[in-house]
C-alpha positions, 0 to 999 in steps of 0.5 A: 460541912463547908461554909467557905464564903464567896469572899464577900463575907468570910466565915470562921470559928475559934481555936477552941473546939476540942481539947488540943492545940491551936494547930489541932483545932485549926486542922479540923476546920481548915477545909470548911471555914475561911478563917480561924480565930486564934485565942491568945488570951495571955502570952506566957512562956507556954503559949509562946513556945506552943506557937513557936512549935506550931507556926510552920504547921499553921502556915502550911494550912494557909498555903494548902487550903487558903485558911486565914487567921484572926488573933484575939489579943490578950485580955490580961494586960496591955504589955502582952497585947503589944508583944502578941501583936508584934509577934504575929505581925512578924509572921503575918506575911506568911500566916495571913493574919487579917484581923486582930480583936482587942478588948477596950483597955483603960491603959493610956497607950490604948488609943494611940495603939489602935489608931496606928494599928490598921488591922486592930478592931475593938470589941464591945464588952458586956460592961462597956464599949468604946468607939473606934473606926474598926469594931467587933460586934459580940452578940452575947456581950450586947444582948446580955450587957450594955447595948452598943449604939449606931456609931459602933455598929456602923464601923463593925468589921467582924461579928462574933456570932453565938446562941443566947439561952437562959442567960448564957452566951457561947451556946448553940445558935438558935432562931430567937438569937438570930432574930434579935441580931437581925433586928439590930444589924439588918443586912449587915449580918450578911455583909460584914466582912468577918463572921466568927462563930464563937461556940466552943464545942465542935458538935454545937458548932456544926449544928449552928452552921446548919441553922445559919445556912438555912436561916440566912436564906430564909431570913425575911420569911422566918422573921415575918413568920415569928412576928405574926 
């Protein structure tokens, strides 16, 4: 399986596919995907020590296979956001971090930070979203929560793609979800720079990618068939 893009659109997935470390997960897909989203939800001593132990191996995947990285910044407090951002920016010339994903914080430092950090993109949450010049469209948060507006969509640089079923997100991709996203994004679904499959299971990821590859080549015909 390989979904390496033609560089008009980069296809990636997360660092949580199988039990294991960041490197162990990245190594699994290094030859098949364009990027890995490193999920750094907190910056405790254990997480920092793990990256210190694995950073050279993550860099080696980039050097050998051209694997790129995005970083999902911490969700627990803004001080850790700043520390993680500084840490990875210090590695960025070697690790090739191409995007940072950030939730909208109510911290007074938030707007100044995102205005000055050129590679930071703000993700919509199920309960709220904020407008920014770089946004991340999370399919599950939109379809199961507050719907973003056109101003948000116009600035999308990354899509978090997954299936929605029985009120749950992050499940295997399915045609009803793809049709819903197509109606919202239109051609942006295929032209947005980064698409990250946020599906935290290797088998379901493989099945989702197979459906994606088939569906994107038949999107117009598939949509018309299901509307009639």
